[in-house]
C-alpha positions as CSV (number, residue, x, y, z in Angstrom):
1,M,-98.0,202.9,221.2
2,K,-94.2,203.1,220.5
3,F,-92.3,199.7,220.3
4,P,-88.8,199.7,221.5
5,H,-86.4,197.2,220.1
6,Q,-86.8,194.5,222.9
7,S,-88.4,191.2,223.3
8,K,-91.3,192.4,225.4
9,I,-93.1,195.6,226.2
10,K,-95.5,196.8,228.9
11,A,-99.2,197.5,228.2
12,Q,-102.4,198.2,230.2
13,V,-105.2,195.6,229.8
14,W,-108.7,195.3,231.0
15,V,-109.2,192.0,232.9
16,V,-112.9,190.8,233.0
17,E,-113.7,188.2,235.6
18,N,-117.0,187.2,237.0
19,G,-118.8,190.1,235.4
20,K,-116.2,192.7,236.8
21,K,-113.4,194.6,235.1
22,R,-110.2,195.8,236.5
23,L,-107.2,197.6,234.9
24,R,-103.7,196.1,235.3
25,Q,-100.4,196.1,233.7
26,D,-99.4,193.3,231.4
27,Q,-96.4,192.4,229.2
28,L,-96.7,191.8,225.4
29,T,-94.3,190.0,223.1
30,T,-92.8,192.3,220.7
31,E,-93.4,191.6,217.0
32,E,-91.4,193.7,214.4
33,P,-90.3,193.1,210.8
34,L,-86.8,192.1,209.9
35,E,-85.5,192.7,206.5
36,I,-82.5,190.5,205.3
37,R,-80.4,192.2,202.7
38,L,-77.6,190.9,200.7
39,T,-74.9,193.7,199.9
40,S,-73.5,192.0,196.8
41,P,-75.6,191.6,194.8
42,S,-77.6,194.3,196.4
43,R,-81.1,192.8,197.1
44,T,-83.6,192.0,199.9
45,V,-83.9,188.3,200.2
46,A,-86.6,188.1,203.0
47,I,-88.8,190.0,205.3
48,T,-89.9,188.2,208.4
49,M,-91.9,189.1,211.3
50,R,-89.9,188.4,214.5
51,T,-89.2,189.0,218.1
52,P,-86.2,191.3,218.4
53,G,-83.2,189.6,219.9
54,A,-80.6,187.1,218.4
55,D,-81.1,188.8,215.0
56,F,-77.8,187.7,213.6
57,E,-78.3,184.2,214.7
58,L,-81.8,184.3,212.9
59,V,-80.3,185.6,209.7
60,A,-77.5,183.0,209.8
61,G,-79.9,180.2,210.5
62,F,-82.2,181.3,207.6
63,L,-79.5,181.6,205.1
64,F,-78.0,178.3,206.2
65,S,-81.4,176.5,206.1
66,E,-82.1,178.0,202.6
67,G,-78.7,176.8,201.1
68,V,-77.4,180.4,200.7
69,I,-74.4,179.5,203.0
70,N,-72.9,176.4,204.1
71,S,-70.8,177.6,207.0
72,K,-69.8,180.6,209.2
73,Q,-67.0,181.2,206.8
74,D,-69.4,182.2,203.9
75,I,-70.5,185.2,205.9
76,Q,-67.9,188.1,205.6
77,K,-69.9,190.5,207.7
78,M,-73.3,191.2,209.3
79,S,-74.4,194.5,210.4
80,Y,-77.5,196.6,211.2
81,C,-78.4,199.1,208.5
82,T,-76.5,202.4,208.7
83,D,-78.5,204.2,205.9
84,E,-79.1,207.7,207.2
85,S,-82.1,208.0,205.0
86,I,-83.9,205.6,207.1
87,D,-85.4,206.3,210.4
88,G,-83.0,205.5,213.2
89,E,-85.3,203.0,215.0
90,Q,-86.0,201.1,211.8
91,R,-82.3,200.5,211.0
92,H,-82.4,197.8,213.7
93,N,-85.0,196.1,211.6
94,I,-82.6,195.6,208.6
95,I,-79.5,193.4,208.6
96,N,-77.0,193.7,205.8
97,V,-75.1,190.6,205.0
98,Q,-71.8,190.5,203.1
99,L,-71.0,187.0,201.7
100,K,-67.5,186.1,201.1
101,P,-66.0,186.9,197.7
102,G,-66.7,184.4,194.9
103,L,-69.8,183.0,196.6
104,N,-72.7,183.1,194.1
105,P,-75.6,181.3,195.5
106,D,-78.9,180.7,193.4
107,L,-81.1,183.4,195.0
108,Q,-84.2,182.8,192.7
109,P,-85.7,180.2,195.2
110,L,-85.7,183.0,197.9
111,E,-88.2,185.1,196.1
112,R,-91.0,183.3,197.9
113,H,-89.5,184.7,201.1
114,F,-90.2,188.4,200.2
115,Y,-92.7,188.3,203.1
116,I,-92.8,185.5,205.7
117,N,-95.6,185.5,208.3
118,S,-94.2,184.6,211.8
119,A,-97.3,182.5,212.5
120,C,-97.3,180.0,209.7
121,G,-94.1,180.3,207.8
122,V,-94.0,180.6,204.0
123,C,-97.1,179.6,202.0
124,G,-96.3,177.3,199.0
125,K,-93.1,176.0,200.4
126,A,-91.1,173.8,198.1
127,S,-91.8,170.2,198.1
128,I,-89.7,167.3,199.4
129,A,-88.1,166.9,196.0
130,A,-86.5,170.4,196.4
131,L,-84.7,169.1,199.5
132,Q,-83.4,166.2,197.5
133,L,-82.4,168.3,194.5
134,R,-80.4,170.4,197.1
135,G,-78.5,167.3,198.0
136,C,-79.8,167.0,201.5
137,A,-78.7,163.5,202.6
138,K,-80.8,160.9,204.7
139,I,-79.9,161.2,208.4
140,T,-78.1,158.1,209.4
141,S,-77.1,159.0,213.0
142,D,-76.9,156.0,215.3
143,L,-78.2,158.1,218.3
144,T,-80.6,156.3,220.5
145,V,-82.1,157.7,223.7
146,K,-84.1,156.3,226.5
147,S,-87.9,157.2,226.7
148,E,-87.2,158.8,230.1
149,I,-84.9,161.4,228.5
150,I,-87.7,162.2,226.0
151,Y,-90.2,162.7,229.0
152,S,-88.0,165.3,230.5
153,L,-87.7,167.6,227.5
154,S,-91.1,169.4,227.6
155,E,-90.7,170.5,231.3
156,Q,-87.2,171.8,230.6
157,L,-88.5,173.6,227.4
158,R,-91.3,175.3,229.5
159,S,-89.1,176.1,232.6
160,H,-86.4,177.8,230.5
161,Q,-88.8,180.0,228.5
162,G,-88.2,183.3,230.3
163,I,-90.0,185.6,227.8
164,F,-93.0,183.2,227.5
165,S,-93.4,183.1,231.2
166,A,-93.7,186.9,231.1
167,T,-95.9,187.2,228.2
168,G,-97.5,183.9,227.3
169,G,-97.0,184.7,223.7
170,L,-93.8,183.1,222.4
171,H,-92.7,179.9,220.7
172,A,-89.4,178.2,221.6
173,A,-86.9,175.8,220.1
174,A,-84.2,174.1,222.1
175,V,-81.3,171.6,221.4
176,F,-80.4,168.8,223.7
177,D,-77.6,166.4,223.8
178,A,-78.0,162.6,224.0
179,E,-78.3,162.7,227.8
180,G,-81.1,165.2,227.6
181,T,-79.1,168.2,228.8
182,M,-80.3,171.5,227.2
183,L,-77.5,173.3,225.4
184,N,-79.4,176.2,224.0
185,L,-82.9,177.6,223.8
186,Q,-84.3,180.4,221.5
187,E,-87.6,182.2,221.7
188,D,-89.7,184.1,219.0
189,V,-93.1,185.0,218.0
190,G,-92.7,182.5,215.2
191,R,-91.7,178.8,215.5
192,H,-89.6,178.7,212.4
193,N,-87.8,182.0,213.6
194,A,-87.0,180.3,217.0
195,L,-85.5,177.3,215.1
196,D,-83.5,179.6,212.7
197,K,-82.1,181.4,215.7
198,L,-81.1,178.0,217.3
199,I,-79.6,176.8,214.1
200,G,-77.9,180.2,213.3
201,K,-76.2,180.2,216.6
202,A,-74.8,176.8,216.0
203,V,-73.6,178.1,212.5
204,L,-71.8,181.0,214.0
205,S,-70.2,178.8,216.7
206,E,-69.5,176.1,214.3
207,E,-71.4,173.4,216.1
208,L,-73.2,171.8,213.3
209,P,-74.4,169.3,212.3
210,F,-76.6,168.3,215.2
211,N,-76.2,164.6,214.3
212,H,-76.2,163.4,217.9
213,H,-78.7,165.9,219.4
214,I,-82.5,166.3,219.9
215,V,-84.3,169.4,218.9
216,M,-87.7,170.2,220.8
217,V,-90.1,172.9,219.5
218,S,-93.2,174.3,221.0
219,G,-96.5,174.0,219.0
220,R,-96.8,171.8,216.1
221,S,-94.2,170.4,213.8
222,S,-94.6,171.7,210.3
223,F,-92.9,171.0,207.0
224,E,-90.8,174.0,207.3
225,L,-89.4,173.0,210.7
226,L,-88.6,169.6,209.5
227,Q,-86.9,171.1,206.4
228,K,-84.6,173.1,208.7
229,S,-84.0,170.1,210.8
230,V,-83.0,168.0,207.8
231,V,-80.4,170.6,206.7
232,A,-79.0,170.9,210.3
233,G,-78.7,167.0,210.5
234,V,-81.1,166.6,213.4
235,P,-81.9,162.9,214.0
236,I,-84.7,163.4,216.6
237,V,-87.3,166.2,216.6
238,C,-90.0,166.5,219.2
239,S,-92.8,168.9,219.6
240,V,-95.6,169.5,222.2
241,S,-98.4,169.1,219.6
242,A,-99.2,167.2,216.4
243,P,-97.1,167.2,213.2
244,S,-98.6,168.0,209.7
245,S,-98.9,165.2,207.2
246,L,-96.1,166.8,205.1
247,A,-93.8,167.0,208.1
248,V,-94.3,163.3,208.8
249,S,-93.5,162.6,205.0
250,V,-90.2,164.6,205.3
251,A,-89.2,162.9,208.5
252,E,-89.8,159.4,206.9
253,E,-88.0,160.5,203.7
254,F,-85.0,161.8,205.5
255,G,-84.6,159.4,208.4
256,I,-85.8,161.6,211.2
257,T,-87.4,160.2,214.3
258,L,-90.4,162.5,214.8
259,V,-92.2,162.6,218.2
260,G,-95.5,164.7,218.8
261,F,-97.7,165.3,221.6
262,L,-94.9,165.2,224.1
263,R,-96.5,166.1,227.3
264,G,-95.4,164.7,230.7
265,T,-94.9,161.0,230.5
266,R,-96.8,160.5,227.2
267,F,-95.8,161.0,223.5
268,N,-96.5,159.7,220.1
269,I,-93.8,158.5,217.7
270,Y,-94.7,159.1,214.0
271,T,-91.3,157.9,212.4
272,G,-88.2,156.4,213.3
273,W,-89.3,154.7,216.7
274,Q,-86.0,152.6,216.6
275,R,-84.1,155.6,218.2
276,I,-86.3,155.6,221.3
277,M,-85.4,152.8,223.7
278,G,-87.9,151.3,226.2
279,T,-90.9,151.8,223.7
């Protein structure tokens, strides 16, 4: 089966129901590797499995979250690979990043990203102490929201997931303002990729930090998602499932209100309950 560079593809599946099978057309979420290359010094800094689409935003968000760049101005140019020795289709799975002259980030910590699995992120991720060493400050946003606004987020997330509706196979991350209005949503086969795309779009449009915003993610809240939220300055992070123990530790250490099991008119607050009014 040949996979074009799009977010979903058609496939034939056998549906078995009540002991009978039938053939029908289905749609699958596309998963392809994306190699992130710096041009100077010339090196690959990460390979992630992702859903094609918003690739530049994904790269910008990843580099921002990892401390390679601090703003849009640190990226001089991003482009798909033009190396003629590489198969034409695969060139869209490689992005070259030219950093601004004089920018010399510490790339050694990125060695753990040589391969990132889209399902679970990077194994052996650095500890909370590494975030503190990077100079990530505690989030002191005075944002408060009513519980009714929190209730509305999960349905908004679900109803705006266009690719998920077609395939049933994607995660999503969305950012909302203090009134609960959705400002942007990104989808990807990996939770952390979806959040990188969301943050990357804000980096490129110079809309960070998210210090008066709410971020909602599908699935569970992991350490990596909280790490990215800390760097982006997010005061409230919500998810439809449970957080990990390390995610709760990060949220507590850096002043994030962490909400889990947000479904309908019910949710759990793990840290920072003071930001949710009416609870």
